[in-house]
Biopython code that builds the backbone (N, CA, C, O; Angstrom):
import numpy as np
from Bio.PDB.StructureBuilder import StructureBuilder

atoms = [
    (1, "MET", "N", (0.845, -1.173, 0.000)),
    (1, "MET", "CA", (0.000, 0.000, 0.000)),
    (1, "MET", "C", (0.891, 1.236, 0.000)),
    (1, "MET", "O", (1.785, 1.366, 0.835)),
    (2, "ASN", "N", (0.647, 2.118, -0.916)),
    (2, "ASN", "CA", (1.435, 3.334, -1.033)),
    (2, "ASN", "C", (0.622, 4.501, -0.495)),
    (2, "ASN", "O", (-0.245, 5.032, -1.190)),
    (3, "LEU", "N", (0.902, 4.903, 0.750)),
    (3, "LEU", "CA", (0.155, 5.977, 1.400)),
    (3, "LEU", "C", (0.968, 7.259, 1.413)),
    (3, "LEU", "O", (2.174, 7.225, 1.658)),
    (4, "PRO", "N", (0.319, 8.401, 1.150)),
    (4, "PRO", "CA", (1.049, 9.667, 1.296)),
    (4, "PRO", "C", (1.398, 9.865, 2.762)),
    (4, "PRO", "O", (0.588, 9.581, 3.645)),
    (5, "MET", "N", (2.594, 10.348, 3.016)),
    (5, "MET", "CA", (3.045, 10.460, 4.402)),
    (5, "MET", "C", (3.329, 11.890, 4.801)),
    (5, "MET", "O", (3.927, 12.659, 4.048)),
    (6, "LYS", "N", (2.893, 12.231, 5.992)),
    (6, "LYS", "CA", (3.281, 13.482, 6.617)),
    (6, "LYS", "C", (4.461, 13.156, 7.520)),
    (6, "LYS", "O", (4.747, 11.983, 7.759)),
    (7, "THR", "N", (5.122, 14.135, 8.004)),
    (7, "THR", "CA", (6.264, 13.906, 8.878)),
    (7, "THR", "C", (5.874, 13.083, 10.091)),
    (7, "THR", "O", (6.581, 12.144, 10.457)),
    (8, "ALA", "N", (4.755, 13.425, 10.722)),
    (8, "ALA", "CA", (4.333, 12.697, 11.926)),
    (8, "ALA", "C", (4.057, 11.234, 11.603)),
    (8, "ALA", "O", (4.390, 10.344, 12.385)),
    (9, "TRP", "N", (3.452, 10.994, 10.458)),
    (9, "TRP", "CA", (3.165, 9.617, 10.047)),
    (9, "TRP", "C", (4.474, 8.860, 9.855)),
    (9, "TRP", "O", (4.601, 7.719, 10.300)),
    (10, "ALA", "N", (5.430, 9.473, 9.208)),
    (10, "ALA", "CA", (6.722, 8.827, 8.989)),
    (10, "ALA", "C", (7.415, 8.558, 10.313)),
    (10, "ALA", "O", (8.040, 7.511, 10.483)),
    (11, "CYS", "N", (7.313, 9.492, 11.255)),
    (11, "CYS", "CA", (7.930, 9.288, 12.566)),
    (11, "CYS", "C", (7.299, 8.121, 13.286)),
    (11, "CYS", "O", (7.990, 7.357, 13.959)),
    (12, "TRP", "N", (5.990, 7.974, 13.153)),
    (12, "TRP", "CA", (5.327, 6.855, 13.825)),
    (12, "TRP", "C", (5.827, 5.537, 13.253)),
    (12, "TRP", "O", (6.059, 4.582, 13.995)),
    (13, "ILE", "N", (5.992, 5.482, 11.947)),
    (13, "ILE", "CA", (6.493, 4.261, 11.313)),
    (13, "ILE", "C", (7.901, 3.949, 11.827)),
    (13, "ILE", "O", (8.205, 2.798, 12.139)),
    (14, "CYS", "N", (8.749, 4.955, 11.915)),
    (14, "CYS", "CA", (10.135, 4.743, 12.325)),
    (14, "CYS", "C", (10.276, 4.458, 13.816)),
    (14, "CYS", "O", (11.108, 3.646, 14.221)),
    (15, "TRP", "N", (9.469, 5.120, 14.622)),
    (15, "TRP", "CA", (9.587, 4.986, 16.073)),
    (15, "TRP", "C", (8.233, 4.689, 16.686)),
    (15, "TRP", "O", (7.617, 5.588, 17.260)),
    (16, "PRO", "N", (7.740, 3.441, 16.582)),
    (16, "PRO", "CA", (6.392, 3.134, 17.072)),
    (16, "PRO", "C", (6.238, 3.332, 18.579)),
    (16, "PRO", "O", (5.109, 3.434, 19.059)),
    (17, "GLU", "N", (7.310, 3.390, 19.325)),
    (17, "GLU", "CA", (7.203, 3.579, 20.775)),
    (17, "GLU", "C", (7.398, 5.029, 21.177)),
    (17, "GLU", "O", (7.686, 5.320, 22.337)),
    (18, "ARG", "N", (7.243, 5.940, 20.227)),
    (18, "ARG", "CA", (7.367, 7.357, 20.538)),
    (18, "ARG", "C", (6.276, 7.766, 21.516)),
    (18, "ARG", "O", (5.327, 7.010, 21.722)),
    (19, "PRO", "N", (6.388, 8.934, 22.117)),
    (19, "PRO", "CA", (5.345, 9.409, 23.029)),
    (19, "PRO", "C", (3.994, 9.475, 22.328)),
    (19, "PRO", "O", (3.954, 9.514, 21.098)),
    (20, "PRO", "N", (2.874, 9.490, 23.072)),
    (20, "PRO", "CA", (1.545, 9.539, 22.445)),
    (20, "PRO", "C", (1.429, 10.682, 21.450)),
    (20, "PRO", "O", (1.987, 11.763, 21.641)),
    (21, "SER", "N", (0.691, 10.412, 20.389)),
    (21, "SER", "CA", (0.568, 11.389, 19.310)),
    (21, "SER", "C", (-0.342, 12.538, 19.711)),
    (21, "SER", "O", (-1.077, 12.472, 20.696)),
    (22, "GLU", "N", (-0.268, 13.562, 18.934)),
    (22, "GLU", "CA", (-1.213, 14.657, 19.080)),
    (22, "GLU", "C", (-2.521, 14.170, 18.463)),
    (22, "GLU", "O", (-2.510, 13.683, 17.333)),
    (23, "PRO", "N", (-3.649, 14.283, 19.169)),
    (23, "PRO", "CA", (-4.913, 13.814, 18.610)),
    (23, "PRO", "C", (-5.235, 14.452, 17.271)),
    (23, "PRO", "O", (-5.822, 13.811, 16.400)),
    (24, "ALA", "N", (-4.853, 15.711, 17.101)),
    (24, "ALA", "CA", (-5.132, 16.382, 15.840)),
    (24, "ALA", "C", (-4.462, 15.660, 14.678)),
    (24, "ALA", "O", (-5.020, 15.606, 13.583)),
    (25, "LEU", "N", (-3.278, 15.106, 14.899)),
    (25, "LEU", "CA", (-2.609, 14.376, 13.825)),
    (25, "LEU", "C", (-3.383, 13.129, 13.442)),
    (25, "LEU", "O", (-3.477, 12.799, 12.260)),
    (26, "LEU", "N", (-3.935, 12.436, 14.418)),
    (26, "LEU", "CA", (-4.722, 11.245, 14.120)),
    (26, "LEU", "C", (-5.976, 11.587, 13.327)),
    (26, "LEU", "O", (-6.295, 10.896, 12.360)),
    (27, "ILE", "N", (-6.690, 12.634, 13.713)),
    (27, "ILE", "CA", (-7.926, 12.943, 12.988)),
    (27, "ILE", "C", (-7.650, 13.559, 11.626)),
    (27, "ILE", "O", (-8.552, 13.613, 10.789)),
    (28, "GLU", "N", (-6.437, 14.023, 11.381)),
    (28, "GLU", "CA", (-6.084, 14.562, 10.072)),
    (28, "GLU", "C", (-5.637, 13.483, 9.097)),
    (28, "GLU", "O", (-5.531, 13.742, 7.898)),
    (29, "MET", "N", (-5.377, 12.288, 9.586)),
    (29, "MET", "CA", (-4.968, 11.182, 8.714)),
    (29, "MET", "C", (-6.150, 10.736, 7.858)),
    (29, "MET", "O", (-7.309, 10.973, 8.199)),
    (30, "THR", "N", (-5.837, 10.095, 6.756)),
    (30, "THR", "CA", (-6.906, 9.473, 5.981)),
    (30, "THR", "C", (-7.459, 8.310, 6.805)),
    (30, "THR", "O", (-6.821, 7.845, 7.749)),
    (31, "THR", "N", (-8.629, 7.858, 6.442)),
    (31, "THR", "CA", (-9.236, 6.731, 7.151)),
    (31, "THR", "C", (-8.318, 5.514, 7.092)),
    (31, "THR", "O", (-8.158, 4.810, 8.089)),
    (32, "GLU", "N", (-7.723, 5.265, 5.951)),
    (32, "GLU", "CA", (-6.840, 4.111, 5.793)),
    (32, "GLU", "C", (-5.612, 4.219, 6.695)),
    (32, "GLU", "O", (-5.215, 3.244, 7.333)),
    (33, "GLN", "N", (-5.015, 5.405, 6.745)),
    (33, "GLN", "CA", (-3.853, 5.605, 7.610)),
    (33, "GLN", "C", (-4.234, 5.404, 9.071)),
    (33, "GLN", "O", (-3.499, 4.775, 9.832)),
    (34, "MET", "N", (-5.391, 5.943, 9.458)),
    (34, "MET", "CA", (-5.855, 5.808, 10.829)),
    (34, "MET", "C", (-6.022, 4.338, 11.204)),
    (34, "MET", "O", (-5.632, 3.925, 12.296)),
    (35, "ILE", "N", (-6.599, 3.553, 10.303)),
    (35, "ILE", "CA", (-6.796, 2.123, 10.558)),
    (35, "ILE", "C", (-5.463, 1.429, 10.775)),
    (35, "ILE", "O", (-5.321, 0.632, 11.702)),
    (36, "VAL", "N", (-4.488, 1.724, 9.930)),
    (36, "VAL", "CA", (-3.171, 1.097, 10.037)),
    (36, "VAL", "C", (-2.508, 1.451, 11.369)),
    (36, "VAL", "O", (-1.956, 0.579, 12.041)),
    (37, "VAL", "N", (-2.562, 2.717, 11.746)),
    (37, "VAL", "CA", (-1.934, 3.166, 12.988)),
    (37, "VAL", "C", (-2.613, 2.520, 14.192)),
    (37, "VAL", "O", (-1.937, 2.010, 15.085)),
    (38, "ILE", "N", (-3.936, 2.537, 14.223)),
    (38, "ILE", "CA", (-4.673, 1.971, 15.354)),
    (38, "ILE", "C", (-4.454, 0.467, 15.453)),
    (38, "ILE", "O", (-4.369, -0.071, 16.557)),
    (39, "ALA", "N", (-4.364, -0.212, 14.329)),
    (39, "ALA", "CA", (-4.172, -1.667, 14.334)),
    (39, "ALA", "C", (-2.860, -2.076, 14.991)),
    (39, "ALA", "O", (-2.735, -3.198, 15.482)),
    (40, "GLU", "N", (-1.890, -1.180, 15.003)),
    (40, "GLU", "CA", (-0.591, -1.480, 15.599)),
    (40, "GLU", "C", (-0.481, -1.052, 17.062)),
    (40, "GLU", "O", (0.516, -1.348, 17.720)),
    (41, "MET", "N", (-1.492, -0.362, 17.570)),
    (41, "MET", "CA", (-1.419, 0.161, 18.933)),
    (41, "MET", "C", (-1.603, -0.922, 19.990)),
    (41, "MET", "O", (-2.374, -1.866, 19.816)),
    (42, "SER", "N", (-0.887, -0.760, 21.071)),
    (42, "SER", "CA", (-1.051, -1.640, 22.229)),
    (42, "SER", "C", (-2.294, -1.204, 23.007)),
    (42, "SER", "O", (-2.843, -0.132, 22.751)),
    (43, "ARG", "N", (-2.729, -2.015, 23.935)),
    (43, "ARG", "CA", (-3.869, -1.692, 24.794)),
    (43, "ARG", "C", (-3.635, -0.368, 25.525)),
    (43, "ARG", "O", (-4.509, 0.499, 25.550)),
    (44, "GLU", "N", (-2.454, -0.223, 26.114)),
    (44, "GLU", "CA", (-2.142, 0.982, 26.877)),
    (44, "GLU", "C", (-2.188, 2.221, 25.995)),
    (44, "GLU", "O", (-2.712, 3.261, 26.393)),
    (45, "ARG", "N", (-1.638, 2.099, 24.805)),
    (45, "ARG", "CA", (-1.621, 3.230, 23.875)),
    (45, "ARG", "C", (-3.031, 3.591, 23.433)),
    (45, "ARG", "O", (-3.365, 4.772, 23.332)),
    (46, "CYS", "N", (-3.869, 2.578, 23.165)),
    (46, "CYS", "CA", (-5.261, 2.833, 22.770)),
    (46, "CYS", "C", (-6.003, 3.587, 23.871)),
    (46, "CYS", "O", (-6.715, 4.555, 23.602)),
    (47, "ILE", "N", (-5.830, 3.138, 25.105)),
    (47, "ILE", "CA", (-6.499, 3.794, 26.230)),
    (47, "ILE", "C", (-6.009, 5.230, 26.370)),
    (47, "ILE", "O", (-6.801, 6.142, 26.608)),
    (48, "ASP", "N", (-4.707, 5.426, 26.222)),
    (48, "ASP", "CA", (-4.148, 6.774, 26.319)),
    (48, "ASP", "C", (-4.697, 7.669, 25.207)),
    (48, "ASP", "O", (-5.111, 8.798, 25.471)),
    (49, "GLU", "N", (-4.704, 7.184, 23.986)),
    (49, "GLU", "CA", (-5.200, 7.970, 22.852)),
    (49, "GLU", "C", (-6.698, 8.238, 22.997)),
    (49, "GLU", "O", (-7.167, 9.314, 22.626)),
    (50, "LEU", "N", (-7.445, 7.288, 23.522)),
    (50, "LEU", "CA", (-8.876, 7.474, 23.721)),
    (50, "LEU", "C", (-9.139, 8.640, 24.676)),
    (50, "LEU", "O", (-10.101, 9.388, 24.505)),
    (51, "GLY", "N", (-8.292, 8.783, 25.663)),
    (51, "GLY", "CA", (-8.425, 9.898, 26.593)),
    (51, "GLY", "C", (-8.050, 11.238, 25.998)),
    (51, "GLY", "O", (-8.338, 12.279, 26.589)),
    (52, "ARG", "N", (-7.412, 11.233, 24.835)),
    (52, "ARG", "CA", (-6.960, 12.466, 24.184)),
    (52, "ARG", "C", (-7.830, 12.880, 22.990)),
    (52, "ARG", "O", (-7.545, 13.888, 22.343)),
    (53, "VAL", "N", (-8.874, 12.124, 22.695)),
    (53, "VAL", "CA", (-9.708, 12.438, 21.534)),
    (53, "VAL", "C", (-10.387, 13.786, 21.751)),
    (53, "VAL", "O", (-11.079, 13.975, 22.751)),
    (54, "PRO", "N", (-10.195, 14.734, 20.817)),
    (54, "PRO", "CA", (-10.786, 16.066, 20.988)),
    (54, "PRO", "C", (-12.268, 16.092, 20.613)),
    (54, "PRO", "O", (-12.739, 15.238, 19.863)),
    (55, "HIS", "N", (-12.986, 17.062, 21.132)),
    (55, "HIS", "CA", (-14.372, 17.374, 20.781)),
    (55, "HIS", "C", (-15.409, 16.397, 21.317)),
    (55, "HIS", "O", (-16.593, 16.734, 21.351)),
    (56, "ILE", "N", (-15.015, 15.210, 21.732)),
    (56, "ILE", "CA", (-15.976, 14.188, 22.134)),
    (56, "ILE", "C", (-15.787, 13.880, 23.620)),
    (56, "ILE", "O", (-14.751, 13.339, 24.007)),
    (57, "PRO", "N", (-16.774, 14.215, 24.458)),
    (57, "PRO", "CA", (-16.638, 13.875, 25.872)),
    (57, "PRO", "C", (-16.904, 12.375, 26.084)),
    (57, "PRO", "O", (-18.031, 11.907, 25.919)),
    (58, "LEU", "N", (-15.878, 11.651, 26.442)),
    (58, "LEU", "CA", (-16.000, 10.211, 26.668)),
    (58, "LEU", "C", (-15.912, 9.935, 28.159)),
    (58, "LEU", "O", (-15.106, 10.539, 28.866)),
    (59, "ASP", "N", (-16.741, 9.025, 28.628)),
    (59, "ASP", "CA", (-16.784, 8.735, 30.053)),
    (59, "ASP", "C", (-16.799, 7.224, 30.270)),
    (59, "ASP", "O", (-17.832, 6.649, 30.614)),
    (60, "PHE", "N", (-15.660, 6.596, 30.070)),
    (60, "PHE", "CA", (-15.530, 5.155, 30.289)),
    (60, "PHE", "C", (-14.716, 4.933, 31.559)),
    (60, "PHE", "O", (-13.738, 5.636, 31.809)),
    (61, "THR", "N", (-15.121, 3.963, 32.346)),
    (61, "THR", "CA", (-14.347, 3.651, 33.542)),
    (61, "THR", "C", (-13.116, 2.848, 33.148)),
    (61, "THR", "O", (-13.099, 2.182, 32.113)),
    (62, "GLU", "N", (-12.101, 2.920, 33.976)),
    (62, "GLU", "CA", (-10.890, 2.132, 33.720)),
    (62, "GLU", "C", (-11.215, 0.642, 33.727)),
    (62, "GLU", "O", (-10.657, -0.122, 32.940)),
    (63, "ASP", "N", (-12.116, 0.231, 34.612)),
    (63, "ASP", "CA", (-12.513, -1.177, 34.670)),
    (63, "ASP", "C", (-13.114, -1.639, 33.347)),
    (63, "ASP", "O", (-12.807, -2.728, 32.862)),
    (64, "TYR", "N", (-13.974, -0.799, 32.768)),
    (64, "TYR", "CA", (-14.598, -1.153, 31.492)),
    (64, "TYR", "C", (-13.538, -1.271, 30.399)),
    (64, "TYR", "O", (-13.514, -2.249, 29.651)),
    (65, "LEU", "N", (-12.673, -0.281, 30.312)),
    (65, "LEU", "CA", (-11.648, -0.286, 29.264)),
    (65, "LEU", "C", (-10.703, -1.481, 29.412)),
    (65, "LEU", "O", (-10.234, -2.025, 28.412)),
    (66, "GLU", "N", (-10.426, -1.885, 30.638)),
    (66, "GLU", "CA", (-9.562, -3.048, 30.865)),
    (66, "GLU", "C", (-10.295, -4.366, 30.578)),
    (66, "GLU", "O", (-9.663, -5.373, 30.261)),
    (67, "ALA", "N", (-11.627, -4.353, 30.690)),
    (67, "ALA", "CA", (-12.403, -5.582, 30.519)),
    (67, "ALA", "C", (-12.671, -5.924, 29.056)),
    (67, "ALA", "O", (-12.818, -7.098, 28.715)),
    (68, "ILE", "N", (-12.736, -4.907, 28.182)),
    (68, "ILE", "CA", (-13.041, -5.207, 26.784)),
    (68, "ILE", "C", (-11.783, -5.700, 26.071)),
    (68, "ILE", "O", (-10.659, -5.448, 26.503)),
    (69, "SER", "N", (-12.008, -6.404, 24.978)),
    (69, "SER", "CA", (-10.870, -6.941, 24.223)),
    (69, "SER", "C", (-10.104, -5.813, 23.546)),
    (69, "SER", "O", (-10.624, -4.710, 23.374)),
    (70, "LEU", "N", (-8.877, -6.097, 23.168)),
    (70, "LEU", "CA", (-8.060, -5.104, 22.465)),
    (70, "LEU", "C", (-8.725, -4.726, 21.150)),
    (70, "LEU", "O", (-8.695, -3.562, 20.752)),
    (71, "GLU", "N", (-9.321, -5.694, 20.476)),
    (71, "GLU", "CA", (-10.014, -5.413, 19.215)),
    (71, "GLU", "C", (-11.180, -4.451, 19.434)),
    (71, "GLU", "O", (-11.372, -3.526, 18.644)),
    (72, "GLN", "N", (-11.958, -4.658, 20.495)),
    (72, "GLN", "CA", (-13.067, -3.757, 20.806)),
    (72, "GLN", "C", (-12.547, -2.362, 21.160)),
    (72, "GLN", "O", (-13.139, -1.353, 20.778)),
    (73, "LEU", "N", (-11.458, -2.321, 21.877)),
    (73, "LEU", "CA", (-10.857, -1.048, 22.257)),
    (73, "LEU", "C", (-10.395, -0.281, 21.020)),
    (73, "LEU", "O", (-10.585, 0.931, 20.927)),
    (74, "ARG", "N", (-9.795, -0.984, 20.085)),
    (74, "ARG", "CA", (-9.364, -0.342, 18.835)),
    (74, "ARG", "C", (-10.556, 0.181, 18.046)),
    (74, "ARG", "O", (-10.498, 1.276, 17.488)),
    (75, "HIS", "N", (-11.633, -0.593, 17.997)),
    (75, "HIS", "CA", (-12.847, -0.142, 17.305)),
    (75, "HIS", "C", (-13.426, 1.103, 17.978)),
    (75, "HIS", "O", (-13.866, 2.032, 17.300)),
    (76, "LEU", "N", (-13.424, 1.118, 19.291)),
    (76, "LEU", "CA", (-13.924, 2.262, 20.050)),
    (76, "LEU", "C", (-13.098, 3.515, 19.747)),
    (76, "LEU", "O", (-13.653, 4.591, 19.525)),
    (77, "LEU", "N", (-11.784, 3.372, 19.739)),
    (77, "LEU", "CA", (-10.902, 4.496, 19.420)),
    (77, "LEU", "C", (-11.140, 4.985, 17.998)),
    (77, "LEU", "O", (-11.224, 6.190, 17.761)),
    (78, "PHE", "N", (-11.247, 4.071, 17.064)),
    (78, "PHE", "CA", (-11.475, 4.433, 15.666)),
    (78, "PHE", "C", (-12.787, 5.206, 15.516)),
    (78, "PHE", "O", (-12.826, 6.237, 14.844)),
    (79, "ALA", "N", (-13.857, 4.714, 16.136)),
    (79, "ALA", "CA", (-15.156, 5.388, 16.052)),
    (79, "ALA", "C", (-15.096, 6.777, 16.685)),
    (79, "ALA", "O", (-15.655, 7.731, 16.143)),
    (80, "ALA", "N", (-14.428, 6.894, 17.816)),
    (80, "ALA", "CA", (-14.307, 8.190, 18.485)),
    (80, "ALA", "C", (-13.525, 9.175, 17.613)),
    (80, "ALA", "O", (-13.886, 10.348, 17.524)),
    (81, "LEU", "N", (-12.463, 8.703, 16.975)),
    (81, "LEU", "CA", (-11.671, 9.575, 16.102)),
    (81, "LEU", "C", (-12.459, 10.009, 14.874)),
    (81, "LEU", "O", (-12.344, 11.153, 14.436)),
    (82, "LEU", "N", (-13.259, 9.102, 14.315)),
    (82, "LEU", "CA", (-14.088, 9.479, 13.166)),
    (82, "LEU", "C", (-15.103, 10.551, 13.560)),
    (82, "LEU", "O", (-15.327, 11.496, 12.804)),
    (83, "GLN", "N", (-15.711, 10.414, 14.725)),
    (83, "GLN", "CA", (-16.665, 11.414, 15.202)),
    (83, "GLN", "C", (-15.969, 12.748, 15.477)),
    (83, "GLN", "O", (-16.509, 13.812, 15.174)),
    (84, "ALA", "N", (-14.780, 12.682, 16.047)),
    (84, "ALA", "CA", (-14.024, 13.911, 16.318)),
    (84, "ALA", "C", (-13.661, 14.601, 15.010)),
    (84, "ALA", "O", (-13.730, 15.826, 14.911)),
    (85, "ARG", "N", (-13.279, 13.825, 14.015)),
    (85, "ARG", "CA", (-12.936, 14.400, 12.710)),
    (85, "ARG", "C", (-14.172, 15.049, 12.084)),
    (85, "ARG", "O", (-14.085, 16.135, 11.511)),
    (86, "ARG", "N", (-15.311, 14.386, 12.194)),
    (86, "ARG", "CA", (-16.559, 14.941, 11.662)),
    (86, "ARG", "C", (-16.893, 16.266, 12.359)),
    (86, "ARG", "O", (-17.246, 17.247, 11.705)),
    (87, "HIS", "N", (-16.781, 16.282, 13.677)),
    (87, "HIS", "CA", (-17.041, 17.498, 14.442)),
    (87, "HIS", "C", (-16.086, 18.617, 14.021)),
    (87, "HIS", "O", (-16.497, 19.765, 13.851)),
    (88, "ASP", "N", (-14.823, 18.274, 13.857)),
    (88, "ASP", "CA", (-13.810, 19.250, 13.459)),
    (88, "ASP", "C", (-14.128, 19.838, 12.092)),
    (88, "ASP", "O", (-14.018, 21.049, 11.898)),
    (89, "ARG", "N", (-14.521, 18.998, 11.145)),
    (89, "ARG", "CA", (-14.854, 19.482, 9.803)),
    (89, "ARG", "C", (-16.095, 20.364, 9.822)),
    (89, "ARG", "O", (-16.152, 21.373, 9.120)),
    (90, "GLN", "N", (-17.095, 19.984, 10.630)),
    (90, "GLN", "CA", (-18.305, 20.801, 10.724)),
    (90, "GLN", "C", (-17.984, 22.164, 11.339)),
    (90, "GLN", "O", (-18.497, 23.191, 10.895)),
    (91, "ALA", "N", (-17.136, 22.161, 12.359)),
    (91, "ALA", "CA", (-16.767, 23.431, 12.994)),
    (91, "ALA", "C", (-16.009, 24.322, 12.030)),
    (91, "ALA", "O", (-16.236, 25.531, 11.999)),
    (92, "ARG", "N", (-15.117, 23.748, 11.247)),
    (92, "ARG", "CA", (-14.359, 24.542, 10.271)),
    (92, "ARG", "C", (-15.270, 25.099, 9.199)),
    (92, "ARG", "O", (-15.132, 26.253, 8.793)),
    (93, "ALA", "N", (-16.218, 24.267, 8.732)),
    (93, "ALA", "CA", (-17.170, 24.725, 7.700)),
    (93, "ALA", "C", (-18.056, 25.842, 8.235)),
    (93, "ALA", "O", (-18.328, 26.809, 7.525)),
    (94, "SER", "N", (-18.505, 25.719, 9.475)),
    (94, "SER", "CA", (-19.330, 26.755, 10.083)),
    (94, "SER", "C", (-18.575, 28.065, 10.211)),
    (94, "SER", "O", (-19.136, 29.145, 10.030)),
    (95, "ALA", "N", (-17.289, 27.951, 10.528)),
    (95, "ALA", "CA", (-16.472, 29.143, 10.720)),
    (95, "ALA", "C", (-16.320, 29.944, 9.421)),
    (95, "ALA", "O", (-16.170, 31.166, 9.454)),
    (96, "ILE", "N", (-16.360, 29.256, 8.289)),
    (96, "ILE", "CA", (-16.228, 29.980, 7.016)),
    (96, "ILE", "C", (-17.575, 30.128, 6.301)),
    (96, "ILE", "O", (-17.648, 30.660, 5.193)),
    (97, "GLY", "N", (-18.645, 29.644, 6.958)),
    (97, "GLY", "CA", (-19.984, 29.872, 6.430)),
    (97, "GLY", "C", (-20.420, 28.996, 5.296)),
    (97, "GLY", "O", (-21.176, 29.444, 4.434)),
    (98, "ARG", "N", (-19.970, 27.756, 5.262)),
    (98, "ARG", "CA", (-20.452, 26.847, 4.218)),
    (98, "ARG", "C", (-20.747, 25.486, 4.839)),
    (98, "ARG", "O", (-20.250, 25.185, 5.925)),
    (99, "PRO", "N", (-21.549, 24.658, 4.167)),
    (99, "PRO", "CA", (-21.891, 23.350, 4.714)),
    (99, "PRO", "C", (-20.681, 22.413, 4.731)),
    (99, "PRO", "O", (-19.800, 22.501, 3.876)),
    (100, "ALA", "N", (-20.656, 21.507, 5.729)),
    (100, "ALA", "CA", (-19.562, 20.538, 5.840)),
    (100, "ALA", "C", (-19.687, 19.489, 4.750)),
    (100, "ALA", "O", (-20.788, 19.139, 4.327)),
    (101, "ALA", "N", (-18.543, 18.995, 4.303)),
    (101, "ALA", "CA", (-18.517, 17.952, 3.266)),
    (101, "ALA", "C", (-18.829, 16.605, 3.854)),
    (101, "ALA", "O", (-18.853, 15.607, 3.133)),
]
sb = StructureBuilder()
sb.init_structure("model")
sb.init_model(0)
sb.init_chain("A")
sb.init_seg("    ")
for serial, (resi, resn, name, xyz) in enumerate(atoms, 1):
    if name == "N":
        sb.init_residue(resn, " ", resi, " ")
    sb.init_atom(name, np.array(xyz, "f"), 0.0, 1.0, " ", f" {name:<3s}", serial, name[0])
structure = sb.get_structure()
């Protein structure tokens, strides 16, 4: 798969154990890039990133997050990021006075 890369994306590929990403970088990725990045995340990283998702107030207990499977956790993070991206695009469109794509 030949994906266009931003610097942050390239850094993640080179150093997968780097500090947690900026949530804005995740929501700016294409859907395909986001899937690839999330698929490689550990449980701890998924939980950390879930706590950093912008625009979406999430209220999951630590017990719940520890009880669900890693696959479910990844799906939860992916869905939250898609919603955050949608919110971000709507806010940007509103700011310039046109409908969101």
